[in-house]
N, C-alpha and C positions, 0 to 999 in steps of 0.2 A: 538436503532437507529442501522441503518445501512448505510453503504458506501459501492458501487458496484463501482468497477473498478475506484478508485482514487489513491491510494496510490501507485501503480505502475507505474502511468504517471505522479506524480508530483514533482514538487521539493520536496526534504526533509523538509525544511522549510513549506510547506505545510502542509504535514503530522504530523509537531508537531503543527500546527496551528488547524489542526480536532482533535489531542487528547488533547489537551487543552479547546478546546470548549466543547466537550464530556466529559472530565470533571467535567466543568462547569453546563452543563445540564442534566447530569445523576446522579439520586439516586445511592449511594453505591450499590453495588453489581447488580444495573444493566447492562445487557451487550451492546459492543460494537462488532456490527457484521462486519468482512471485508471480501471480495471478491477480489481476483483478483489472476493472477500469482505468486505463490510467490515460495521459495525455503524452501526445507525442509530438516533437517540435512544439511546445504550447499549443496544442491544439488536442479537444476529446478525439478520442480512436470513433467514436460514435455519438450522434444526438440523442440517445436514450443514456448513454453515460453523463455526458451534460446535464442533463435535465436530473438525474439521481444523485449528482454531487451536489445541485443546488439544493435538492430535497434535505440532504443530508444536512447541509450549512445552515438551514434554516431550523433546524431542532438542536443542531448543537454547532455557532460557529468555529470552535476550538478544534 
């Protein structure tokens, strides 16, 4: 199962729903692939990702 460009755009509750749904649908050991601009070791993976994250948070801090 894959999820592209959702978890960094949606409310945390939607991400929790995605994970709960994946847990119900996937068999043990099946992968869930997530794609998006994430942080690694507490740092953004690129300057545009940090700018985009800040922009999203100004529109909805949740």
